[in-house]
N, C-alpha and C positions, 0 to 999 in steps of 0.2 A: 504494500500500500504506500502510495506516495502523494505528496501535495506539491503542486506546481502551479505556475501561472497559466491562465487561460490563453489558448491559441484559437485562431479562426475555426479550425476543424472541430472544436469542442461545442460550437454553437448549437447544433441540434440536440445534443444530450443535455446541455445546460438549460435550454428552453423547456425541455420536458420536465426538468426539476422545478422550473418556475410555475408550470401549469399545475403540477401536483401540490406545490406549496400554496398556490393561490386558492385551490379548492379547500384546503385545510384552514386557511386564514380566516381571522375574524373580519377581514376586509374584503371577503370574496363577493360582496355585493357590488364592488366596483368593477368596471370593465377592465379586462386584461388585454393590453395592447402589446402583442408579441413583437411587432416591428419596433416599437420604442425600446423594449427590453433588449432586442437584438442589437440595436444601435448602441445601447449602453455597454453591452458586452464588447462589441467591436471597438468602441472608443476607449476601452480600458487597456488595449494593447499599446505598449510603450507610453503609457500615461502615468506621470508621477503622482497625480492627485486621485486617481481611480484605479483600483486593482481588483482583479478577480482571481481567487485561488480555487483550484479544483482538486478534489480528492479522488484519486484514481486507483482502481484495483483491477489488475489483469486487463487493461485497455478499456475498462468501463468506468465512466464517471459516476461515483456513488454519492457525491456531495459537492457543494459549491458554496463559496462565501464571497460576496462582493462588498468592498469597503471603499470609503472615500476619505480623503484628508480635508478637514474643515477647519476654519478659524472660529474661535469663540467670538461672540457678538461684542464682548466688552474689552477685548485686547487682541493682539496679533498672534497669540499662541495657538497651536493647532491641536486637534484631537482627531481620532479615527472614528468614523461613524459607519455602522453597517447599513448596507442597502438591501442586501438579500443574504439569507443563510438557510440552507436546507441540506439534510443528509437523509437518505432513505432510512426508514425506521429499522430495518433489519441490520443496519450498520451503526446504529447509534451507541451501542454498548462498547465498553472498553476504551481504547485510546483513539478511536477513529475521529470523533469530534474534536478531541484534544489536539490532533494534528493540525486541523484547520485553525483553531484558536491560537496555536503556537506560531503558525505562519503569519497570522494577522499581527500578533504581538511583535514578531521580528520586524515586520514591515513598519509598524508604528515606531519602534525604536530607531530604525534606520532613517526615518523621516522626521525625527525629533518631536513626535507627538507627545503631549503630556498625559493624555488619557485615551481610553478606548470605550466607546459607547455601543452597547448592543441593545436592540429592541426585540421584544418577543410579542408577536401578534397572530399566532396561529395555534389551533388546537386548544385543548382544555388542560394541558399539563403544565400549568404555570409553576406549580410546586416543584416538579421534577427539574424544570429548567432553572428555576431560582436556586435550587440546591446545587446543581451542576455549576452554575456561574459563581456561586459563593465559594465552592471548592477551588475554583480557579482564581479567587481573590477579587472578584467583581462584587460591588455593592450596589444595591438598589438606590437610585438617586432621584427618581421622579415618577410621577404617574401621568398617564395621558388620558384625556377625556375628549369626547367628540360629541358634536351636535349637528344633525342634518340641517342644512341651510336651504337646499332646493328640494 
């Protein structure tokens, strides 16, 4: 099992991950624009501010994490923000997810980011995800609320 950066040939498998994650998401009532997502993946190639890491086993992509480098609103320091994260359920145990999180951390350090922010908005397993993130040293820092406007 390896983690590596996204390449153009990964696009079909990564888009499949997006479709599955979207179905599980608490945001699945929103339209899923695969062309927009494909453009984001392709724009991550050789991009210092946007990176996609894929988790591959025997030529198959079993997980993916897209992150971007952002500036805080109140100063010029940077943090890493996740855009997308999904690992097939059968591969979530053990060190699999840890490999992706480690790749993101290494990228954050390389880019001088002060923090990494991960959001969780799919499924009903908040407790398991919170426990996993706490084990990795992440702390809950905010709550998100939404209200329909249209």
